[in-house]
Steps between C-alpha positions, in 0.01 A plus 500: 500500500222645281550829323292787640211597275239773490143495373401776258242550230515679168182662368395668177151633429306615198145638517359162398745254656770463765794264542642400838800270538609381845871415527759367744837662432839492670542765769673806354316479165419826324182619332643416155564142619135464604378641168725262309388201709131589452525457122251783444726697266535196275126423503374855445635682193414848634735440795782351295525805275499767770748600770436354843283742698422348837430556865441324828162553665427812287841659561715530186841338532809411297531151350809435714320558832543203733175327591371410844281208594135577416568776243260548209680609183267698273570545129361829374353574159623809316276804533290572195505872574663735749262550797631854557423596143148356525436710815629812323267440206206436734576824692495701175141391430 
């Protein structure tokens, strides 16, 4: 009997380029398993040196969240500045 699998994709985007890796993983796999299987952290130095900040379909989640068939795991870049602080500075002007 074949092991149950799910189809997911892992995505990472920069302003000039995006990466998208489609995967088949065993049912019950977590976000961190998908990220590891995608190989993106090994290929992209900026991901390897930062903590895993991710979400599924624009909703932040923990790396140990169990995936469902069809999920899109998104790897987020660190913020360059705090959006709340930028709004405060803009309001002062």
